[in-house]
N, C-alpha and C positions, 0 to 999 in steps of 0.2 A: 504493500500500500504506500502511495506517495505521501510525503509531508505536504501540508497546505502550500508551502513555498514552492516545492517542486511541481505540484499540481498546477498552480497559477502560471508559473514560468513555462510549463509545457504548453498550456492552452494559448498563452500569449505568443508563443512561438509558432502557432498555427498547427499544432499537433494534437492528437487525441490523448486524453488522460484517463485515469481509472474511473473518474466521474466528473461532473460539472463543478468547478469551484464556486464558492458562495462568498462574496465580499461586499464591503461597503467602504469606498475609498477614503471618506473624510472630505475636508474642504467644503464645497457646495453640498456634497452628498454626506452630510453630517449624520452620525449614528449615535449621538449622545442623547439619552432621554432622561426624563425626571426619575423614572423607576431605577434606571441603571445608576444614576448619581446617588440615590438613596441607598441602594444595595451596597455600594463600595465606599460611601461617605466621602466622595470627592465631587466638588460642585463647580459648575460654571456660575458667574463669569470668572471666578478666580483662576480656573485652569487655563484660561486664554493667555494669562501672563506669567504662569509658573510652569517651568519645563517638567518638573517632577510630577506635578498634578496632571499636566497634559499627557505625559507618558502613562501615568496610572490609569487615566480614563480610557486611553487607547488600548491598553492591555486588558482592561475590564471587558471591553467589547468582545474580545476573543475568549477570555477566561470564563465569561458568563454564557458561553455557547450561542452567541448571536451571529458572528461572522468569522471567517477564517483569515483575518488579516489584522494588522495594526495600521491605523491611518491618522495622520495629523496634517494640518490643524483642524479646527472644528468650525471654520467660518470662511468667508470670502473677502475679508476687509483688510488683511495684513498688508497686501501690496499697495492698496490705495492709501492706507495710513502711513506707510513708509515713504510714499511719494507726496505726503503733506496733507492729505484729506483728514478732516475731523471725523472721529468714529465714536459712537455710543457703544460701550462694551456689552450691552444687553443684560440679561439676567439668567436665572435658571429656567425661565420659561420662553425666552426668545433670544435669537442670535444677534450678534453685533451688526450694526448697520452704519453706513456713511451718513453723517449729519451736516458736513460742510465741504463744499467743493474748493479746489485750489485755483483753477484757472477758468476763465470765462469763454475762451475760444481755443481751438486747436493751434492757432498761430502763436499762442503763449507757452507752448510746451517747453521751451528752453528755460522757463522760470522754475520748472520742477526739479527737486533734488534727486540725485541718483539713489537707488535703493541700496542701503548699507546693511549687509548681512551680519555685521559684527555687533549690531545693537538692536534695541527695540524688540518687537514681537517676532521679527524675522529670526533673531538669535534664539528666542525661546523655542521656536519650531526646530531649529538645528540642534539645540541641546536636548530636546525631547527625542528627536530621532537617534541621537547618540546613546541615550539611555535605553531606548528600545532595541538598538543594535546589540547592546550588551546582553540582552535576554537570550541570545542564541540564534540559530539559523533555521529553525523549523517553520517560523511564521513570516509570511511576506510583509515587508514594511512599505506602505504606500505614502509617498509625499504628495503634496497637492499644490497646484498653481491655479490662480484665477486667470482665465483666458485673457488674451490681449484686448479684445473689444470690451469685455466686461470691466477690465481694469481701467481702460481709457475712459469709459463712460461712468466710472466711479470717482474720477478726479475732476470731472466737469459735468455740467447739466446734460443728461443723456439726449434730450430732444434737440438741443443745439448741436451736440456732437454728431448725431445722425444726419442732420441737415448739412453740416460742414464737410461730411465725407464727399459730398458732391460739389458744394459751393467753394470749398477751399481745399481741393483735392491734394495738391502738392504738400501743403502744410499738414493735412490729415495723415498723409503717408509718413511725413517726418516725425509726427507725434507717435504714430503707431510703431515706427521703427525704434524710437526711444523706449517706449513702454515694453516692447518685445525684448530689447536688449537687457532691461532690468529683470524681466521674468526669467530669461535664460540664466542670468547670474544667480538668481535665487534658486532656480531648479538645480543648477550644477552644485551649489552649496548643499542642497538637500541630499543629493546623491553621495557627495563626499561624506556627509554626516551619517549615512546609513540607509537611505531609501533605495529599495530594489526596483520600484515602479514609480513613475510620476503620472498622476492623473491631472489632466487639464480640463477644467470645466468652464465653458464660455456661454452661460445662459443668455447673455444680451446679444449674442452673435447669430441669432436664428435666421434661417432663410425666410421666415415669415416677415421679419422686420426689414432685412436687408435686400431681399430679392436675390435671384441667382447671380447677377452681375457683381453686385457689391459683396455678396457672400464669398465669391471666389477671390475678389480683389482684396478684401480686408480680413476675412476669417481664414480661409484656406492658406493664403500666402503667409500670414504671420504665425498661425498655429503650426504650420509645417516647419518654420524656422526653429520654433521651440522644440518640436518633436525630434527634428534631426539633431539638434544640439544635445538633447537628453540621451538619444541613442548613442551618440558619439562618446558621451560621458559614462556609458555602460548600463543605463537603465532601460527597462521596457516602458511602454507608454499606453495610456488610455485617454481618449478624448470624448468628453460628454457635450453634446449639443442639445439644447432644449427645442421644443416646438415640433410642428409637423415637418416631415422630411420631403413630402411630395414635390415641392418646388425645387429641391436641391440635392436629390439623391446622387445625380451625376457628379456634382461638385464635392459632396461629402466623400465620395469614393476616392477623391484625389488627396484626402488627408492621409498622411504617411503613418499614422499611429498603429500600434500593434492591435488595439481593439477600439471599436466605436461603441459608445453608450448613448442610449436615447431614453426620453421620458415616456410615461405611460400613454401619451396620445399617439405614439407610433406603434402600430400593430407589428409585433415581432415577425409574424409570417410575411408581411409585406416587406419589411426591412431585409429579411433573409432572401426573398425573391429578387430584390433590387440590388443587393450587395453580396452577390455570390462570391465565395472565396474569402470574405472578410470575417474576422473574429468579432462577434457581436456580444454586447453585454447589456443586461437589464432583464426586465424592467417591471418588477413587481410593484403594483400600485401602492403608493404611500398612504393614500386615503384608506385603502383596505387595511393596511398595516396599523393605522391608528384607530379606525372605527369598526373594522370587521372582526372576524373570529379566526382562530388558528386553522380550522378546516378550510375556510375560504382562502386564506393566505397560501396554504399548502397546495391547493388546487391551482391557484394562479402561478405559483412557482413551477409546478410540474408542466403547466401549459406553456410557460416561457421556454422551457427546455424542449418540449415537443415541437414548438413553432420555430425553433432555430437559434435560441440563445445559447452561446457557448460558455458564458459566465453569468451566473445568477446574481442579481443585485437589486436593491430598491431603485425605483424609477427616478428618485430625487432625494433630497434630504428628508430624514424622518421627522414627523411631527413629535414635539417634545413629550406628548402624552401617550405615545405609542406604547402599548403594554409589551413587556418582555416575552410573554407567552406567544404573542403574535410574531414577534421578530424571530424568535427561535424556530418558529414553524417553517421558515424558508430553508434553513439549514437541515431541518428534519426531512423536508421534501427531497433534497438532493442526496441525503444519506440513504433514504429509502431506495432511490434509483441505484445507488451503489450495491445495496443488499440484493436487489433483484437482478443485478448484472450477471 
């Protein structure tokens, strides 16, 4: 039987494993819930700024039988904060969010500071990865990056940002290149600290918002720079894009990542049909995980496998009130598949 790390590595390499891996990467796809925090007596928001607590919560996800990986951090605001944005650190009931933008136009991108991995919450993440690395080699460690479009639209007003992709195209590209370079630096530092896999989530970069032309120009182009740099640094990669894929399947297939992850609006059967030969991840409904029952969750997970998902994962970040009994049902479903093999 493969270890969780061997299993995930095998599937991300495009090969068959003993069974489907079951993970929740972290980052946008946060897996910390109120019940988990109470169980291990480690709480957010404190764990956002304390490396030992962050590592402790990430370990708890695995040790409490929820998912087969460690993943940090637990939000999508670190990159924006390190680039100067104001951030509310949230509570035990809701995640951190940006409260103050840094620039008013893409043309002002040169006013942004560079992301410094030696301080702030970026360093907390790296220290947490180092602690998790010391735990041994059986469990895959997933580091996380907020995608380039989502980061860019977190340091300035998103509506203005999207308009200026067209109106100030050259400046928009200069801004996106700067943001991408910062993300690459942070991702490389995460790999150096111990991450085996880098998951890049870019929920603001959907084909529905950008349309095929700008999706290729601003999402595919800059995400691929990050993916290629992460591969060069020795990590495997997962890219998560939100929203319907119908308008952009052709463009999505140009993303170089080892796996593609989608939210629950994308039928896995359709994704499998459109993306033949790609490793797909997802996409158990987080609504059902929070408000359904274990039997329903198990059924959804098994259907995901049947319809073509190579890695089972929640479709998005878990609601903080999701009961552990429901979350554990996903892993239960893939373990049953192993027993019947």
